[in-house]
NUPAVEX-742497 format. One record per residue (C-alpha): residue in three letters; z, y, x. Coordinates in steps of 0.1 Angstrom, whole numbers, m for minus. Each point is the difference from the previous one (the first is absolute). Layout:
// residues N
   resn      up   north    east
    ALA       Z       Y       X
...
END
This chain:
// residues 812
   resn      up   north    east
    UNK    1649    m473     967
    UNK     m21      m2      32
    UNK      m1      32      20
    UNK     m32       8      19
    UNK       9      14      34
    UNK     m20      29      13
    UNK      m8      10      36
    UNK      28      21      14
    UNK     m23      30       7
    UNK      m8       3     m37
    UNK      25      27      m8
    UNK      m4      18     m33
    UNK      m5      37       8
    UNK      19      28     m16
    UNK     m22      19     m24
    UNK       7      37      m4
    UNK     m11       2     m36
    UNK     m21      32      m8
    UNK     m29     m14     m21
    UNK      15     m34      m9
    UNK      14       4     m35
    UNK     m23      29     m10
    UNK     m30       1     m22
    UNK     m27       3      27
    UNK     m34       1     m17
    UNK     m21     m31       8
    UNK     m23       6      29
    UNK     m25     m26     m14
    UNK      m7      18     m33
    UNK     m23      29      10
    UNK     m28     m23      11
    UNK       5     m24     m29
    UNK       0      27     m26
    UNK     m30      18      14
    UNK     m21     m32       3
    UNK       1       0      38
    UNK      16     m34       4
    UNK     m22     m28      13
    UNK       4     m33     m19
    UNK     m17     m32      11
    UNK     m28       5     m26
    UNK      m7      34      16
    UNK      m7     m16      34
    UNK     m36      m8       8
    UNK     m13     m13      34
    UNK     m35       2      13
    UNK     m20     m32      m9
    UNK      27     m13     m22
    UNK      m7     m28     m25
    UNK      18      m8     m32
    UNK      19     m31     m12
    UNK       4     m16     m34
    UNK      17     m33      m9
    UNK     m10     m27     m23
    UNK      32     m10     m18
    UNK       9     m30     m20
    UNK      m4       5     m38
    UNK      22     m31      m7
    UNK      37      m7       7
    UNK      m2     m35      14
    UNK     m31     m20      10
    UNK     m15     m23      26
    UNK     m31      16      16
    UNK     m29     m25      m4
    UNK     m29      23      10
    UNK      m3      34      17
    UNK     m34      13      11
    UNK      m4      36      14
    UNK     m37      m3      10
    UNK     m11      23     m29
    UNK      27      25      10
    UNK     m11       0      36
    UNK     m36       6     m10
    UNK       9      30     m22
    UNK     m13      34      12
    UNK      25      20      20
    UNK      23     m30       8
    UNK       9      m6      36
    UNK      23     m29      m3
    UNK      16     m23     m25
    UNK      28     m25       9
    UNK      18     m27     m19
    UNK      32     m17      10
    UNK     m19     m25      20
    UNK     m14      28      22
    UNK      34      16       6
    UNK      21     m31       6
    UNK     m11      m5      37
    UNK      13      35       7
    UNK      33      m3     m20
    UNK      15     m28     m20
    UNK      20      25     m21
    UNK      32      19      m1
    UNK      30     m23       5
    UNK      34      10     m14
    UNK      30     m18      14
    UNK      37       6      m1
    UNK      32     m14      16
    UNK      17       2     m34
    UNK      13     m34     m11
    UNK     m21     m13     m29
    UNK     m31      20       8
    UNK     m34     m17      m3
    UNK     m28      18      19
    UNK     m35       7     m12
    UNK     m32      13      16
    UNK     m21      25     m19
    UNK     m37      m3       9
    UNK     m20      32       7
    UNK     m26     m14     m24
    UNK       5     m31     m22
    UNK     m17     m31      14
    UNK       7     m30     m23
    UNK      22      13     m28
    UNK       7      34     m18
    UNK      36       6     m11
    UNK      m1      33     m19
    UNK     m23      24     m18
    UNK     m10      25      27
    UNK       2     m23      30
    UNK     m28       9      24
    UNK     m28     m26       1
    UNK     m25      18      21
    UNK      m7      33      17
    UNK     m31      21       1
    UNK      m9      28      24
    UNK     m28      24     m10
    UNK     m13      35       6
    UNK      19      14     m29
    UNK      28     m12     m23
    UNK     m25       0     m29
    UNK     m23     m23      19
    UNK      29     m23       9
    UNK      13      m2     m35
    UNK     m35      m6     m14
    UNK      m5     m28      25
    UNK      33     m16     m10
    UNK     m15      m7     m35
    UNK     m26     m24      16
    UNK      26     m25      13
    UNK      m8     m36     m11
    UNK      32     m20      m4
    UNK      15     m27     m21
    UNK      35     m14      m4
    UNK      21     m27     m16
    UNK      27      15     m21
    UNK      36     m10       8
    UNK      31       5     m21
    UNK      14      35       4
    UNK      38       4       3
    UNK       9      34     m15
    UNK      37      m2      m7
    UNK      29      m3      24
    UNK      20     m24     m22
    UNK     m31     m23      m3
    UNK      m5       2      38
    UNK      36     m13       5
    UNK      m6     m27     m25
    UNK     m30     m12      20
    UNK     m26      m4     m28
    UNK     m27       9      25
    UNK      m3      11      36
    UNK      m9      36       6
    UNK      m6      m2      37
    UNK      m5     m34      18
    UNK      19      14      30
    UNK      31       0     m23
    UNK      m2     m34     m18
    UNK      31       7     m21
    UNK      m9      37      m5
    UNK      32      11      18
    UNK      m4      25      29
    UNK      38       4       5
    UNK      31     m14     m15
    UNK      35       9      11
    UNK      34      13      m8
    UNK      37       4      10
    UNK      35       1     m14
    UNK      28      22      12
    UNK      36      m2     m14
    UNK      13     m22     m28
    UNK     m29       4     m24
    UNK       8     m31     m20
    UNK      36      10      m5
    UNK     m10      36     m10
    UNK     m22     m13     m29
    UNK      24     m28     m10
    UNK      29      25      m3
    UNK     m20      29     m14
    UNK      13      16     m32
    UNK     m36       9      m9
    UNK     m35      m8      14
    UNK     m30      23      m6
    UNK     m34     m11      10
    UNK     m37       6      m5
    UNK     m35      m5      13
    UNK     m20      31      10
    UNK     m37       2       6
    UNK     m18      26      21
    UNK     m37       0      m7
    UNK     m28      m1      25
    UNK     m11      35      11
    UNK     m22      18      26
    UNK      12      27      23
    UNK     m32      18     m10
    UNK      m1      25      29
    UNK     m21      31      m7
    UNK     m22     m11      29
    UNK     m12     m36       1
    UNK      m2     m20      32
    UNK     m27       6      25
    UNK     m11     m11      35
    UNK     m26      12      25
    UNK      m7     m20      32
    UNK     m20      11      30
    UNK      m5     m23      30
    UNK     m14      10      34
    UNK     m16     m28      19
    UNK       1      18      33
    UNK      37       5       1
    UNK       9     m29     m23
    UNK      21      25     m20
    UNK       7       0     m37
    UNK       9      31     m20
    UNK      13      m7     m34
    UNK       8      25     m27
    UNK      23     m13     m27
    UNK      24      17     m24
    UNK      25     m27       8
    UNK      38       5       1
    UNK       3     m24      29
    UNK     m26      10      27
    UNK      17     m18      29
    UNK       3     m32     m19
    UNK     m37       2      m9
    UNK      m8       5      36
    UNK      20     m30      11
    UNK     m15     m22     m28
    UNK     m36      10      10
    UNK       8     m10      36
    UNK      18     m32      m9
    UNK     m25     m14     m26
    UNK     m34      16       9
    UNK       2      m2      38
    UNK      m3      38       7
    UNK      21      11      29
    UNK      30      19     m14
    UNK      m5      27      26
    UNK     m35       5     m11
    UNK       8       5     m37
    UNK       8      34     m14
    UNK      13       4     m35
    UNK      m3      34     m15
    UNK      18      10     m33
    UNK     m16      31     m16
    UNK      15      20     m28
    UNK      11     m26     m26
    UNK       4       5     m37
    UNK      30     m22      m7
    UNK       9     m34      10
    UNK      33     m11     m17
    UNK       0     m33      19
    UNK     m34     m12     m12
    UNK     m14      11      33
    UNK      28     m16      20
    UNK     m20     m33       3
    UNK     m28     m13      21
    UNK     m30      m8     m23
    UNK     m31     m22       5
    UNK     m22      31      m3
    UNK      18      17      30
    UNK      m6     m31      21
    UNK     m37      m5     m11
    UNK     m13      34       9
    UNK       7      m2      37
    UNK     m21     m33       1
    UNK     m28      17     m19
    UNK      m1      30      22
    UNK      m1     m22      31
    UNK     m27     m22     m15
    UNK     m23      29     m10
    UNK       9      25      28
    UNK       2      26     m27
    UNK      30      17     m17
    UNK       9     m15     m34
    UNK      19      16     m28
    UNK      17     m14     m31
    UNK      17      21     m27
    UNK      16     m19     m28
    UNK      m8      10     m35
    UNK      28       0     m27
    UNK     m11     m33     m16
    UNK       3     m17      34
    UNK      34      16       6
    UNK      14     m13     m32
    UNK     m14     m34       6
    UNK       4      m5      38
    UNK      26      25      12
    UNK      35     m16       2
    UNK      17      m3     m34
    UNK      37       5      m4
    UNK      33      m8     m18
    UNK      m7     m29     m24
    UNK      31     m21      m2
    UNK      27     m14     m22
    UNK      36       7       9
    UNK      27     m21     m16
    UNK      34      16       5
    UNK      36      m6     m13
    UNK      33      19       5
    UNK      33     m18      m3
    UNK      25      26     m13
    UNK      38      m1      m1
    UNK      21      13     m29
    UNK      m1      35      14
    UNK     m37       1       1
    UNK      m3      m5      38
    UNK     m28     m19      15
    UNK      14     m30      19
    UNK     m32     m19       6
    UNK     m38       6       0
    UNK     m27     m27      m3
    UNK     m36      10       5
    UNK     m33     m19       1
    UNK     m33      17       6
    UNK     m33     m17      m6
    UNK     m29      19      14
    UNK     m37      m4      m9
    UNK     m15       4      35
    UNK     m37      m4      m8
    UNK     m24     m22      19
    UNK      11       5      37
    UNK      27      15      21
    UNK     m12      35       7
    UNK       5       9      37
    UNK      24      10      13
    UNK      25       1     m29
    UNK     m10     m31     m20
    UNK       7      m9     m36
    UNK      37      m5       8
    UNK       7      38       3
    UNK       5       6     m37
    UNK      25     m28     m10
    UNK      17      m1      34
    UNK       7      38       0
    UNK      10      m1     m36
    UNK      29     m24       7
    UNK       9       3      36
    UNK      m2      37       9
    UNK      27      13     m24
    UNK      12     m29     m21
    UNK      30      19     m14
    UNK     m14      36      m1
    UNK      29      25      m1
    UNK      24     m26     m15
    UNK      30     m15      18
    UNK      m7     m36     m10
    UNK      18     m25      22
    UNK     m23     m30      m6
    UNK     m38      m2       0
    UNK     m26     m27      m4
    UNK     m37       6       2
    UNK     m31     m20       2
    UNK     m36      11       3
    UNK     m34     m17      m5
    UNK     m34      13       7
    UNK     m29     m19     m16
    UNK     m38       1       4
    UNK     m22       8     m30
    UNK     m37       7      m3
    UNK       4      37       1
    UNK      m4      28      26
    UNK      27      m4      27
    UNK      32      20      m5
    UNK      12      22      28
    UNK      21      30       7
    UNK       4      30     m23
    UNK      25      28       1
    UNK      35     m15      m5
    UNK     m14     m35       4
    UNK      25     m25     m15
    UNK      26      26      m4
    UNK     m15      12     m32
    UNK       2     m34     m18
    UNK      34      m7      14
    UNK      14      34     m10
    UNK     m16      m4     m35
    UNK      18     m33      m5
    UNK      34      12      13
    UNK       0      34     m16
    UNK     m13     m12     m34
    UNK      25     m28      m1
    UNK      27      26       8
    UNK     m10      19     m31
    UNK       0     m33     m20
    UNK      35      m7      13
    UNK      12      34      m9
    UNK     m13      m4     m36
    UNK      16     m35      m2
    UNK      34      15      11
    UNK      m3      31     m22
    UNK       2      21      31
    UNK     m19      31      12
    UNK     m27      m9      25
    UNK      16      25      24
    UNK      34     m15      m4
    UNK     m13     m36       5
    UNK     m15      11      33
    UNK      30      20      10
    UNK      22     m30      m5
    UNK     m22     m22      22
    UNK     m13      24      27
    UNK       9      m2      37
    UNK      20      31       7
    UNK      13      m5      35
    UNK     m20      m3      32
    UNK      m6     m17      22
    UNK      m6     m29     m24
    UNK     m12     m35       8
    UNK     m20     m17     m27
    UNK       2     m38      m7
    UNK     m29      m6      25
    UNK      21      15      28
    UNK     m22      32       2
    UNK      20      32       8
    UNK      m7      31     m20
    UNK      15      27      21
    UNK      m4      30     m22
    UNK     m11      10     m35
    UNK       7      21     m31
    UNK      m2     m27     m27
    UNK      29      11     m21
    UNK      m8      37       5
    UNK     m36      m8     m13
    UNK      15     m13     m32
    UNK      22      31      m5
    UNK     m27      25       9
    UNK     m26     m16     m22
    UNK      24      m1     m30
    UNK       8      37       4
    UNK     m37       8       3
    UNK      m8     m19     m32
    UNK      30      13     m19
    UNK       4     m34     m16
    UNK      24      10     m29
    UNK     m25      27     m10
    UNK     m29     m25       2
    UNK      19     m25     m22
    UNK       5      27     m27
    UNK     m37      10       1
    UNK     m10     m37      m1
    UNK      21      m6     m31
    UNK     m14      31     m17
    UNK     m36     m10       8
    UNK       5     m35     m15
    UNK      10      15     m32
    UNK     m33      18       0
    UNK     m20     m32       7
    UNK      m5       9      37
    UNK       9     m24      28
    UNK      13      14      33
    UNK      10     m21      29
    UNK      17       6      33
    UNK      m6     m26      29
    UNK      19      m2      33
    UNK     m10     m16      32
    UNK      19       0      33
    UNK     m15     m13      32
    UNK       7      m9      36
    UNK     m29       1      24
    UNK      m2     m16      34
    UNK      m9      32      18
    UNK     m26       2      28
    UNK     m14     m35       5
    UNK      14     m10      34
    UNK       7     m30      22
    UNK      37       2      m8
    UNK      m6       2     m38
    UNK     m25     m29       2
    UNK      24     m23      20
    UNK      29       9     m23
    UNK     m18     m14     m30
    UNK     m13     m32      18
    UNK     m35      11       9
    UNK      m6       0      37
    UNK     m26      28       0
    UNK       0      22      31
    UNK     m11      36      m3
    UNK     m13      22      28
    UNK      m5      38      m4
    UNK      m4      28      24
    UNK      m8      37       0
    UNK     m13      23      27
    UNK      10      37       4
    UNK     m17      24      24
    UNK      11      36       6
    UNK     m29      23      10
    UNK       1      28      25
    UNK       2      25     m28
    UNK      31     m15     m16
    UNK     m19     m17     m28
    UNK       3     m38      m5
    UNK     m23     m29      m9
    UNK      15     m30     m18
    UNK     m16     m34      m4
    UNK      15     m27     m22
    UNK     m10     m36      m5
    UNK       0       1     m38
    UNK     m30       9     m22
    UNK       3      25     m28
    UNK     m12      m4     m36
    UNK      14      32     m15
    UNK      38      m3       8
    UNK       2      32      19
    UNK       6     m17      34
    UNK     m16      28      20
    UNK      24      25     m15
    UNK      32     m20       2
    UNK      m7     m11      36
    UNK      m7      35      10
    UNK      33      10     m14
    UNK      18     m27      19
    UNK     m17       9      33
    UNK       4      38      m5
    UNK      37      m2      m6
    UNK       5     m24      30
    UNK     m20      22      23
    UNK      14      32     m14
    UNK     m34      15      m8
    UNK     m17      11     m33
    UNK     m14     m26     m22
    UNK     m33      19      m1
    UNK      m3      m7      37
    UNK      m1     m37      m4
    UNK     m32     m20      m8
    UNK       2     m37     m10
    UNK     m25     m27       4
    UNK       4     m32     m20
    UNK     m10     m35       9
    UNK     m31      m7      20
    UNK       3     m32      20
    UNK     m11      15      33
    UNK      25      29      m1
    UNK      33      m1      18
    UNK      21     m14     m29
    UNK       3     m34     m16
    UNK      10      m8     m35
    UNK       9     m31     m21
    UNK     m13      16     m31
    UNK       6      26     m26
    UNK      20     m22     m23
    UNK      36      m4     m12
    UNK      10      37       0
    UNK      m4       1      38
    UNK     m15      35       6
    UNK      31      22       1
    UNK      23     m26      15
    UNK     m22     m18      26
    UNK     m27      26       9
    UNK      25      28      m3
    UNK      25     m19      23
    UNK     m27      m6      26
    UNK     m11      36      m1
    UNK      35      13       3
    UNK       6     m23      30
    UNK     m32      10      18
    UNK       7      37      m7
    UNK      35      m5      12
    UNK     m13     m10      34
    UNK     m21      31       2
    UNK      29      22     m11
    UNK      21     m13      28
    UNK     m27      10      25
    UNK      m3      35     m16
    UNK      37       4       2
    UNK       1     m10      36
    UNK     m26      25      11
    UNK      14      27     m23
    UNK      34      m5      16
    UNK     m15       3      35
    UNK     m18      32     m10
    UNK      31      15     m16
    UNK      24     m13      27
    UNK      20     m20     m26
    UNK      10     m35      m7
    UNK     m24     m21     m21
    UNK      29      m8     m23
    UNK       3      38      m8
    UNK     m36       4     m11
    UNK      m9       1     m37
    UNK     m35       5     m14
    UNK      m5      20     m32
    UNK     m33      12     m14
    UNK     m19      m5      32
    UNK      26      16      23
    UNK      23     m17      24
    UNK      34      18       1
    UNK      32      m3      20
    UNK      28      m8     m25
    UNK      23      30      m4
    UNK     m23      24      20
    UNK     m22      18     m24
    UNK     m22      19      24
    UNK      m9     m29      23
    UNK     m30     m20     m12
    UNK     m35     m12       7
    UNK     m27     m11     m24
    UNK     m10     m36      m3
    UNK     m36      10       7
    UNK      10      16      33
    UNK      20     m31       8
    UNK     m29     m23      m8
    UNK     m24      21      20
    UNK      24      m2      30
    UNK       1     m37      m3
    UNK     m38      m2       0
    UNK      m7      26      26
    UNK      30      12      20
    UNK      18     m25      22
    UNK      26      26      11
    UNK      14      m2     m35
    UNK       8     m37       2
    UNK      35     m12       8
    UNK       3     m25      29
    UNK     m15     m34      m8
    UNK     m17      12     m32
    UNK     m28     m21     m14
    UNK     m24      25     m17
    UNK     m16     m21     m27
    UNK       3      16     m35
    UNK     m13     m30     m18
    UNK      23     m28     m12
    UNK      m5     m32     m20
    UNK      30     m16     m16
    UNK       6     m29     m24
    UNK      24      m1     m29
    UNK      13     m30     m20
    UNK      34       5     m17
    UNK      28     m22      13
    UNK      13      m9     m35
    UNK     m14      m5     m34
    UNK       1      32     m21
    UNK       0       6     m37
    UNK      m7      30     m22
    UNK       9       2     m36
    UNK      m4      20     m32
    UNK      m6      m2     m37
    UNK     m23      11     m28
    UNK       8       7     m37
    UNK     m30       3     m23
    UNK       0      14     m35
    UNK     m27     m13     m24
    UNK      m9       2     m36
    UNK     m18     m28     m18
    UNK     m26      10     m26
    UNK       9     m23     m30
    UNK     m35       1     m14
    UNK     m21      m7      32
    UNK      25     m17      23
    UNK      m9      25      28
    UNK      28       9      24
    UNK       3      37       7
    UNK      18      10      32
    UNK      22      30      m5
    UNK      18       4      33
    UNK       9     m17      33
    UNK      33       5      18
    UNK       0     m11      36
    UNK      28      m3      26
    UNK     m11      m8      35
    UNK      20      m7      32
    UNK     m24      m3      30
    UNK      25      14      24
    UNK     m11      33      15
    UNK     m29      14     m20
    UNK     m26      11      25
    UNK     m21      18     m25
    UNK      11       3     m37
    UNK     m36       7     m11
    UNK     m12     m33      14
    UNK      30     m20     m12
    UNK      m4      14     m35
    UNK     m37      m6       0
    UNK       6     m37      10
    UNK      25      m4     m28
    UNK     m23      15     m26
    UNK     m30     m20      11
    UNK      20     m32       2
    UNK      16       4     m34
    UNK     m34       7     m16
    UNK     m14     m31      16
    UNK      30     m18     m15
    UNK      m8      14     m34
    UNK     m35     m13       4
    UNK      12     m35      10
    UNK      23       0     m30
    UNK     m22      13     m28
    UNK     m37       4      10
    UNK     m11     m24      27
    UNK      m8     m37      m1
    UNK     m27     m21      17
    UNK      m9     m25     m27
    UNK     m16     m34       6
    UNK     m13     m23     m27
    UNK       7     m38       0
    UNK     m31      m7      21
    UNK      12      24      28
    UNK     m24      29      m9
    UNK      15      34       8
    UNK      m5      21     m32
    UNK      12      33      14
    UNK     m27      10      25
    UNK      m3      38      m7
    UNK      23      28      m8
    UNK     m12      m2     m36
    UNK      19     m33      m1
    UNK      27       5      26
    UNK      22      29     m12
    UNK      16      24      25
    UNK      26      27      m7
    UNK     m14      35       0
    UNK      17      34       2
    UNK       2       3     m38
    UNK      26     m27      m1
    UNK      19      11      31
    UNK      34      13     m11
    UNK      20      29      15
    UNK      24     m10      27
    UNK      35      10      10
    UNK       9     m12      35
    UNK      33       0      18
    UNK       3      m7      38
    UNK      30     m18      14
    UNK       1      m2      38
    UNK      19     m28      16
    UNK     m11       3      36
    UNK     m10     m32      18
    UNK      20      m7      32
    UNK     m30     m16      16
    UNK     m29      24      m3
    UNK      m8      34      15
    UNK      11      27     m24
    UNK      16     m27     m23
    UNK     m33      m7     m19
    UNK      m6     m31     m22
    UNK     m32     m12     m16
    UNK      m9       9     m36
    UNK     m37      m3      m6
    UNK       2     m30     m24
    UNK      30       9     m20
    UNK     m18      15     m30
    UNK     m20     m32      m7
    UNK      29     m23       9
    UNK      22      12     m28
    UNK     m21      18     m26
    UNK     m13     m31     m19
    UNK      36     m12      m7
    UNK       9      35     m13
    UNK     m30       0     m23
    UNK       7     m35     m13
    UNK      37       9      m5
    UNK     m10      32     m18
    UNK     m24     m18     m24
    UNK      26     m27      m7
    UNK      26      28      m7
    UNK     m24      16     m24
    UNK      m6     m34     m17
    UNK      37      m9      m2
    UNK       2       7     m38
    UNK     m26     m28      m4
    UNK      21     m25      18
    UNK     m27      m9      25
    UNK      m4       0      37
    UNK     m33       0      19
    UNK      m2     m16      34
    UNK     m36       0      11
    UNK     m23      27      13
    UNK     m21      19     m10
    UNK      16      15     m31
    UNK     m32       3     m20
    UNK       1      15     m34
    UNK      m8     m34     m15
    UNK      32     m14      16
    UNK      21      29     m11
    UNK     m12      m2     m36
    UNK       5     m37      m1
    UNK      35       5      12
    UNK       7      26     m27
    UNK     m15     m22     m27
    UNK      15     m33      12
    UNK      36       8       8
    UNK      24     m25     m14
    UNK      33      15      10
    UNK      25     m15      24
    UNK       2     m37       7
    UNK      32     m19      m3
    UNK      10       1      37
    UNK      m4      37       2
    UNK     m34      m3      17
    UNK     m27      21     m16
    UNK     m34     m13     m10
    UNK     m26       3      27
    UNK     m35       9     m10
    UNK     m24     m17      24
    UNK     m34      12      12
    UNK     m17     m16     m30
    UNK      24      17     m24
    UNK      18     m32     m10
    UNK      38      m2      m1
    UNK      18     m20      26
    UNK      35      m5      14
    UNK       9      27      26
END
């Protein structure tokens, strides 16, 4: 595995843990709970105008006529543009990649000749109010020639019709690799288990939809843009590169944000259009997405088929893994992640999971369809890959007559460091311990007794397991190790004030993760002051910190690492001046609770506030050659790929009359290294698992054969609510990372990565008396009832019947 070298001055500081590891209350919550937060819809600028979009009502068509004259003549309308008006300023958003087999596309800001999905923007209207803008949109005069709509990934590969003329064979990416003797593994296998798993199309559905406000000043040629984006610095660069604004003249401001989950980690046409509109009109312009728009035009997620096979020896050990992922990417590559992110991550990032398989073969294909583009969503790719691996593990255990715990224990990697077939080194982990701890938490023998007794009463309980490995803290090293040459840049700035308090600025934006709290804990412990004396400012592009985006569980690892390094520079200066004041060596100074002490001398000390004041105002306190700045900016990017791990067990009961799945309890084991704040970690687990329950049972974006999206409101698109959220029992394992300050690893995506597999395994466990196995999400009551009614027992090879999405039986 390639090692990314760091600059020699980037020394990881020693953190004297005082608040790290404790349940510090979130500093963000008082203003949120009291209604004092300021979300983008709350921001109103003098003279602002409002924006609405005319969106395509058809999935695929050639534009033959588009006339906006009636729109422009409408009362209250200031401007109406079509794609022809926008094209001179920007041809669109290109997405390219150095990955072999990648075919680029360019997404227009407004469609010009052809529309490729329902919801694609055709025109934009600016008016004195949102009401006036939406009313004017109804007056558009346009006509089109309908083209065949491609709505299925298998059909896209078969090339019955072309979804996007930029991808003449509908393929946006095709690739794969083989490691080890995979042919020999399957030829010599004592048993092969295999299956095709389907993860449906879903929306991240953040509580707050997308929004943009643009304000351009002609005198200074400066642009201020408010956006609830997860990637403010990328947005700043894209505006500069594709719209011609000077990057130094563009300020991106991220206000309080009500959830992102990856959907806001893209650059959208709307964000690029509003700066052009503000400059054209010399007025601030504002667009707040409604829920229907969000479900139609916000990036979709997940939809893919994963075919997977395990070659097993006579002892039930996995000797080979074959995986193919086919991702339905929608109409365009969505910048910056593209349609490849789902199938590529599903196969490449952790092809063996926790299992010590010596041979691996994987292939991946991303195809275009006439649907909304697919992008990032919490646990992107990992969820589908984990679903296939973990559900096939349960299938294998059943085929072998083995406990699902025992099958995993027989195959798990138990000794570290371990090098997987790809050559990637896993330096630490608690994979075997996770199995043991989870089995004790569940009390598996007691569950089996209860399950058997319940079946005699006509009740069907099921227990599902799912174990995961997560590439932790998206970094340059992690990216390069997996074959993607992405480079990440992140910094943080720490300033110690004359009173001994500190200001921290990080390059990542926050959407509810508790970053202000955890970063304050990291800074406080490094500086030796109280966490209440630290304030944290998250991303704003003109502040003294840069970030590659709030994605990939990067907050604690990357921002925390940069904060600790910057605070470490300040700590050294405080120690130097304290030593001079106390007539001691800097090596003998320790800082605890805001006081600098001489080790072993209890009555010799000076407060950090006095030291800071001396640095600012008293030159006589400085040692010779001292540089008095108490502000430091440092970068952080781990030198090696890191991985966190964990597991979930979910207990369900199926209602035999309705087919509904009742969630009784969730057991979770999490190893994210040092736990900075248990409250926040446990909140992330609970939220992620409930999202996984939603993706498993309630949520699905449904298209008809013509490409019409049928689920455009929350009346049609089901979300999990608190009445279905089960109680949790959570255990923390702490395998410290050798490469991060305080030993932290990322964990923000772990709940959603693994929960759907646990749900599917639990439902299949409950259905086992019927001899059926479900392999497609969501697990609707109709599917469950069809499975219970249509079970035909075990097939001759030992493979159970698989009930497909339409309820028909098929070979597993």
